[in-house]
Biotite code that builds the C-alpha atoms (Angstrom):
import biotite.structure as struc

atoms = struc.array([
    struc.Atom([3.275, -0.601, -30.596], chain_id="A", res_id=1, res_name="MET", atom_name="CA", element="C"),
    struc.Atom([5.507, 0.202, -27.618], chain_id="A", res_id=2, res_name="ASP", atom_name="CA", element="C"),
    struc.Atom([5.718, 3.657, -26.018], chain_id="A", res_id=3, res_name="ASP", atom_name="CA", element="C"),
    struc.Atom([7.800, 5.152, -23.193], chain_id="A", res_id=4, res_name="GLN", atom_name="CA", element="C"),
    struc.Atom([7.513, 8.105, -20.940], chain_id="A", res_id=5, res_name="GLN", atom_name="CA", element="C"),
    struc.Atom([9.361, 9.540, -18.021], chain_id="A", res_id=6, res_name="THR", atom_name="CA", element="C"),
    struc.Atom([7.524, 10.016, -14.723], chain_id="A", res_id=7, res_name="TYR", atom_name="CA", element="C"),
    struc.Atom([9.567, 11.523, -11.835], chain_id="A", res_id=8, res_name="LEU", atom_name="CA", element="C"),
    struc.Atom([12.897, 9.705, -12.117], chain_id="A", res_id=9, res_name="GLU", atom_name="CA", element="C"),
    struc.Atom([11.383, 6.537, -13.594], chain_id="A", res_id=10, res_name="TYR", atom_name="CA", element="C"),
    struc.Atom([10.907, 5.363, -17.127], chain_id="A", res_id=11, res_name="GLN", atom_name="CA", element="C"),
    struc.Atom([7.565, 3.763, -17.962], chain_id="A", res_id=12, res_name="ILE", atom_name="CA", element="C"),
    struc.Atom([7.380, 1.534, -20.999], chain_id="A", res_id=13, res_name="ALA", atom_name="CA", element="C"),
    struc.Atom([3.966, 0.313, -22.142], chain_id="A", res_id=14, res_name="ILE", atom_name="CA", element="C"),
    struc.Atom([3.845, -2.747, -24.387], chain_id="A", res_id=15, res_name="THR", atom_name="CA", element="C"),
    struc.Atom([0.897, -4.413, -26.051], chain_id="A", res_id=16, res_name="GLN", atom_name="CA", element="C"),
    struc.Atom([0.750, -8.172, -25.527], chain_id="A", res_id=17, res_name="GLU", atom_name="CA", element="C"),
    struc.Atom([-2.096, -9.469, -27.664], chain_id="A", res_id=18, res_name="GLY", atom_name="CA", element="C"),
    struc.Atom([-5.193, -7.406, -26.852], chain_id="A", res_id=19, res_name="PRO", atom_name="CA", element="C"),
    struc.Atom([-3.804, -6.314, -23.416], chain_id="A", res_id=20, res_name="ARG", atom_name="CA", element="C"),
    struc.Atom([-1.179, -3.875, -22.198], chain_id="A", res_id=21, res_name="PHE", atom_name="CA", element="C"),
    struc.Atom([1.667, -4.144, -19.672], chain_id="A", res_id=22, res_name="VAL", atom_name="CA", element="C"),
    struc.Atom([3.606, -1.420, -17.904], chain_id="A", res_id=23, res_name="ALA", atom_name="CA", element="C"),
    struc.Atom([7.296, -1.841, -17.094], chain_id="A", res_id=24, res_name="ARG", atom_name="CA", element="C"),
    struc.Atom([9.005, 0.569, -14.724], chain_id="A", res_id=25, res_name="ILE", atom_name="CA", element="C"),
    struc.Atom([12.775, 1.070, -14.647], chain_id="A", res_id=26, res_name="SER", atom_name="CA", element="C"),
    struc.Atom([15.270, 3.742, -13.598], chain_id="A", res_id=27, res_name="ARG", atom_name="CA", element="C"),
    struc.Atom([18.371, 4.792, -15.509], chain_id="A", res_id=28, res_name="ASP", atom_name="CA", element="C"),
    struc.Atom([21.487, 3.700, -13.659], chain_id="A", res_id=29, res_name="GLY", atom_name="CA", element="C"),
    struc.Atom([19.771, 1.945, -10.811], chain_id="A", res_id=30, res_name="GLY", atom_name="CA", element="C"),
    struc.Atom([17.525, -0.780, -9.603], chain_id="A", res_id=31, res_name="LEU", atom_name="CA", element="C"),
    struc.Atom([13.879, -0.329, -8.603], chain_id="A", res_id=32, res_name="VAL", atom_name="CA", element="C"),
    struc.Atom([12.709, -1.711, -5.254], chain_id="A", res_id=33, res_name="GLU", atom_name="CA", element="C"),
    struc.Atom([9.351, -3.515, -5.060], chain_id="A", res_id=34, res_name="HIS", atom_name="CA", element="C"),
    struc.Atom([7.838, -6.265, -2.981], chain_id="A", res_id=35, res_name="ASP", atom_name="CA", element="C"),
    struc.Atom([10.908, -6.343, -0.734], chain_id="A", res_id=36, res_name="GLY", atom_name="CA", element="C"),
    struc.Atom([13.213, -6.963, -3.621], chain_id="A", res_id=37, res_name="ARG", atom_name="CA", element="C"),
    struc.Atom([15.313, -4.943, -6.077], chain_id="A", res_id=38, res_name="ALA", atom_name="CA", element="C"),
    struc.Atom([15.435, -5.532, -9.792], chain_id="A", res_id=39, res_name="SER", atom_name="CA", element="C"),
    struc.Atom([16.059, -3.739, -13.059], chain_id="A", res_id=40, res_name="GLU", atom_name="CA", element="C"),
    struc.Atom([12.375, -3.661, -13.995], chain_id="A", res_id=41, res_name="VAL", atom_name="CA", element="C"),
    struc.Atom([8.962, -3.832, -12.240], chain_id="A", res_id=42, res_name="TRP", atom_name="CA", element="C"),
    struc.Atom([6.245, -5.355, -14.392], chain_id="A", res_id=43, res_name="VAL", atom_name="CA", element="C"),
    struc.Atom([2.494, -4.753, -13.888], chain_id="A", res_id=44, res_name="SER", atom_name="CA", element="C"),
    struc.Atom([-0.315, -7.176, -14.383], chain_id="A", res_id=45, res_name="ALA", atom_name="CA", element="C"),
    struc.Atom([-1.938, -6.950, -17.781], chain_id="A", res_id=46, res_name="THR", atom_name="CA", element="C"),
    struc.Atom([-4.447, -4.129, -18.332], chain_id="A", res_id=47, res_name="CYS", atom_name="CA", element="C"),
    struc.Atom([-7.373, -3.686, -20.760], chain_id="A", res_id=48, res_name="ASN", atom_name="CA", element="C"),
    struc.Atom([-6.113, -0.375, -22.122], chain_id="A", res_id=49, res_name="SER", atom_name="CA", element="C"),
    struc.Atom([-2.879, 1.591, -22.576], chain_id="A", res_id=50, res_name="ARG", atom_name="CA", element="C"),
    struc.Atom([-4.258, 4.401, -20.376], chain_id="A", res_id=51, res_name="ASP", atom_name="CA", element="C"),
    struc.Atom([-5.028, 1.944, -17.591], chain_id="A", res_id=52, res_name="ARG", atom_name="CA", element="C"),
    struc.Atom([-1.483, 0.531, -17.794], chain_id="A", res_id=53, res_name="ALA", atom_name="CA", element="C"),
    struc.Atom([-0.023, 4.032, -17.547], chain_id="A", res_id=54, res_name="VAL", atom_name="CA", element="C"),
    struc.Atom([-2.277, 4.730, -14.545], chain_id="A", res_id=55, res_name="TRP", atom_name="CA", element="C"),
    struc.Atom([-1.247, 1.471, -12.819], chain_id="A", res_id=56, res_name="VAL", atom_name="CA", element="C"),
    struc.Atom([2.456, 2.351, -13.237], chain_id="A", res_id=57, res_name="ALA", atom_name="CA", element="C"),
    struc.Atom([2.119, 5.924, -11.999], chain_id="A", res_id=58, res_name="LYS", atom_name="CA", element="C"),
    struc.Atom([-0.018, 4.767, -9.084], chain_id="A", res_id=59, res_name="ASN", atom_name="CA", element="C"),
    struc.Atom([2.613, 2.183, -8.135], chain_id="A", res_id=60, res_name="ALA", atom_name="CA", element="C"),
    struc.Atom([5.218, 4.929, -8.022], chain_id="A", res_id=61, res_name="ILE", atom_name="CA", element="C"),
    struc.Atom([2.972, 7.431, -6.204], chain_id="A", res_id=62, res_name="ASP", atom_name="CA", element="C"),
    struc.Atom([1.982, 4.893, -3.544], chain_id="A", res_id=63, res_name="MET", atom_name="CA", element="C"),
    struc.Atom([5.683, 3.822, -3.010], chain_id="A", res_id=64, res_name="ASP", atom_name="CA", element="C"),
    struc.Atom([5.017, 0.289, -4.211], chain_id="A", res_id=65, res_name="ARG", atom_name="CA", element="C"),
    struc.Atom([7.876, 0.900, -6.576], chain_id="A", res_id=66, res_name="VAL", atom_name="CA", element="C"),
    struc.Atom([10.863, 2.919, -5.222], chain_id="A", res_id=67, res_name="ARG", atom_name="CA", element="C"),
])
């Protein structure tokens, strides 16, 4: 099951991959900057739960790891 939510000006999509969850961050009409690069989507490491994946994504935005 996939789900999406908006946080600030970003879209966070959570997908289940096997027993784990991955967060993908994007922005409508623009690239996201991360790790000194710009791309359409930032992808998290896999997480044990959907809630943890959401937290990882929001934390990356809040800590300016994704801009």
